N, C-alpha and C positions, 0 to 999 in steps of 0.2 A: 208280361204273361200273364196266364190265367192261372188264379188263389187254384191251390192244389188241396186234398182232401188232407192228407201224409200230414201228419201231427213236427211240428219241429221240434227240433232235436237243439241238441248242444254237440260240441267238439265230445266231449266227453262221453257223452253217451255213446256217440256214432263210435270209439275208443272201447266201447265196453263186450267184455267177452262173449256176453250173449247177446251181442248184436250182429255176429254171425256175416259171412260174406253174402251181397248183393241181396241184402236189405235195399227197400228204397227208401232214403230218406228226404228230406227238406230241411232249411236250414238257414236262417239269415245270418253273414257273417261280415269279417270288414276284411280287404281286400290287403294283405299288407306288404305282401310282396307280387312283379308282378314283369317275367322274364319273357322275351322273344325272342324265341332257338330258331333251329332248320338243321330238320332232320337230315341224314346221309340220304335220302329221296330227294333230296331240294325241299320238300312240300315245308313252311312256318308249323312249329308248336307252340302251345304258350307253359312256362311252367312256372306254374302258383304257389302262395304260399295263402290259406283262409284262418281263422278265428274268429273267437272269442274272449270273454276275459275264461272259460275253462281249457284254454289251450290252442294247437293251431296245429295244422295238415299241411302236407306240400303233396299238389297231384296237377298231371300234365293234362291238355284238353289239345289234341289232332284238331289243326283246320277240317277236317270233317264232320268236325262234333257240333251240334246246333248251337251252342254256348260260344263257338271260338269270337261272333265275331263282336257279339254283346263284352266279352270279358275285353277281347284285344285291344278293345278301347274303351275301356275304365280306365282312372286313377289311382292310385294306390289310395288308400285310404279310404276306396267307395267305399258302402254298402252294399250285397249281396244279397241277393236270394238264391237258393241254389238247389237244382232236386237231382241227383240222380240213388246211384247204387254202392254200399260198402265195397271197399276195396283194400289189399291191401299189396305190399310191394318193400321184399326184403325184412320184415316183418313189423312196419308201419303201417294204418293208417293212409291208403292215400286212392281213396272212391274214383268214381269214373261219374262223371258228370254228363247231363243228359238236356239239362235246361238250364237259364240263369239269366236273370233279370237287374238290372241296379235300381235301390230304391231308393229313391229323394227325404234327407235326412227329415222333412218333417211329413214325411208318411210313416216316419217313425213313433215306436210309442213312449213313452217316459224309460219304465221300464224294460221298453224291448236292448235301449240306447247304453241302458247302465250292465246288460250281459255281455252288450261286446265288449265294452271296456274294460280290461281287468286291472285290479288294483291292490292296493298294499293290503296283506292282511291286516296288517293293524290301525287303527285308529288316527288319520290322517290329524284329525283334527288335534288330539294328544301329542302324538309325535312332533308339530308344530312348539305344544306347549313343551316341550321339553325338551325343545333345540334353545327357546330362550332361556330354560333355566338353565341350559347348557354352558351356551353365553356367557349368563350370570356370572357365573363359577371359577369364570380367568379373573386372576386374581390381578396380572399385569390388567393398571386399566385404560393402556393408549392401545396395546393388543387387544382388548374388550372391544372401543371403540370402532378399531379396524373391522373384527367383526360383524358385527353388529351394522356396520356399514355399508360389507358388501352384500349383505343374504336385504338387508330391507333397498338398495341397490337391483336388488333381480324382482324379491317380491313374490309376486305369486307362481311364478315364472320353476322359483324355486321349489316351492312347496309339492308344485303336482309334476312337475318332470320328471320321467323316467333316467337311471339309468346306468341301462343303453338300449338297445336296441333291442339285441337278441341276449347277449351274452347270461345277467345278471342281474337283477329287479329288476326286469323288463318290462313296468308298465307303471302307470302312474300310479306318483305319490314314491317309487324309486328312489329317485336321490333321495329323500328327506329321510327315509326309512334305513336308506345306507347308510347316513351320513351318522342318526341320531344312535340305530346299534355299534356303527365302531369304535364312537366312541362313550358305548357301554363297557365294550370291551378294554377304547384305555382306561376306563377309570379301574379297572379292576386289574389290571395290568399294571396299570403304572408305579405302584408300593413293591411291585417286587426288582425296580428299577427304575434306580435315582439317579445314574447318568439322566436321566431324561427329561429334562426341564416341562413340567407337566404341562403350565399355561400354554406355552410353543409346542406343545406335542396337539393341547386341545388345542385350539388356533388353527391346527393348521389340519386338525381331519373335518372341522366341522368348514376350512375352504379348501378342503383337498380337491373335489367333485366341480366346487363351484363353478364352470366353466358349460358345464352342460347342462348348466338352465340355457346357456344359449343356443350349443351344439345342436339340440332336439328340438324334434316344432309339429307341431301337428296335435290332433284330439282324439282319434279314433285309431290310428296309427302313428306310429312315431318312424321319423323322416333324419337324413341329417343338415343340416342347415345351410343357408351361400356363407359363411361365417364359420361356420361348421365343417363343414369339407375344407376352406381354403387354410383353413388355423388350429382347430381342434380344438379339445376340452385343457389341454395342458398349457396351449399359449392363454387361451381366451381367461380361462382361473388369471395362469401368470401378474395380466395384464388386467382386471379388476383387484388383484393384491397389488400390483403393485403400485394403483392409482389412493387405493385409501391409505395405505401405508402415509406414505406421501403427504397425500392430508391429512392423515390426524397428528403427522410428526410421528413416527416411529424410530427411533433409532436406529441406525442405517446397521446397526448387528441383528438387529431383530427381526429388521428387516427381510437383508439379504436371506437368513438361517427359515425364517417366512417363507419367502420365493423358493428358497431349494425343496421345500417338503413339495411346493404345489409342482414343479419342473421333474420329482424324482419318483413320485410314489407310487408309480406305476409298475415299477422294478429292475425292471429289465426296457433296454432300450427295444429289442424285437418288439415289447408290447406297446410300444406308445410312450417311453419314460424319457425326457430332455437330457439329463444327463443320470446318472447311477446313484443311489443317497449314499450321503456320504458323513451325514452329522450325527449324534447317535436317534435327536425326534425323527428326523428322515427316516434313516432304516426302521423306526417303532411305527412312525405311520404308515409305509410302505410294507409291512408285515402283515399290519391290519386293515387294511385294506386286504388284501389278500385275502386274509381269512375269513370275515367278511362276503366279499364275492362268491369265495365256493362253496361256504356253506348257505349263500342265498341260494346258488344253483343246486344245493341239496333240499334244501326249504323248499325249491319251488318243485324239485322232482315226485316229492311227496306228493305233496297238496295234488296233485297234475293225477295222484297214481290211481288206480280202481283197489277194489281188495280182494283181487281174484289177483291181482301180478304179483309175481316176485322180482322182475328188473325192469327198469323205466327201459322206455326209447335209448338211445345215443344222447347222453347231453353234450353238447357240444365242449363246452369248457372246461369238463374232468376227463375230455376225450374216452372214457365207457361209459358204460348201462352205467345203475347204482341199482343196490340191491333195497329194494324198498317196502320188502313186507317184514310187518314191524317182528319183535323180539316176544314171546309166549309171556305172561307172566311170571315172575320166579319166583318158587315156592319155596324161597328160602324164607 
């Protein structure tokens, strides 16, 4: 596709009210999702999700569109240069694409790659350092060894993995951010709940989503790995924890309770928990997990909003739109 004179736009620019409908645009984006569907007349069409670090949008490309053949042959995670005109569907950005071309990775500058990959809003190096301090804060020496062993086995994958594909902390370093933020919440709340063993709760938090470092893969877009599809992060995390606990000779009672936190942290069977939380520590961890997941969705919606917005787009995990207009300064 010949280079266009239209300046490249970010997704946030396209969603801004001043962009209006029918405005020509060009953008370099990641193809996050691709589905080939059939219309009622029997013709195929593409349902796409395209995005960069500032957000994403979905759009439809019909088989008479010049971009159809190019995009149909693309793999999820591919980088594409698209051109089109801004449009909306049911209140959401849904551009009409007119041209598309696959971009080879070697053609992209470092700045362009960085603009494509959404990342934690916190400093990953600082998060990892804080995670190490949290491990050191576990008073029970064998429990501390178990946690350190699991995270050392996972290595960089734990530090860089997202916490989800779409729901919450679904970006690079999202798993690390979610884990550390949960630990911060726990340390603030533990003094209020004396019945919860602090070492076991902290160990459970640091390891509750460890399986996601195996469940997810991909650099520019996230997809579930073979093991992620066949087993899921709850089972994968249970396997990691059990292996480390047996190797460290953690006592059977703590091993069972730590495993139970991993198996129950999703909170509800319908949400992917293997069992319902049935110990003080497991209830505590599952509640904090739910809190940080939902507040992560709130923070993401706020970060993606533009100043003129009153409400966000519908937040899938909250099942509603979110009021994103900030409160005016208080006169008090």
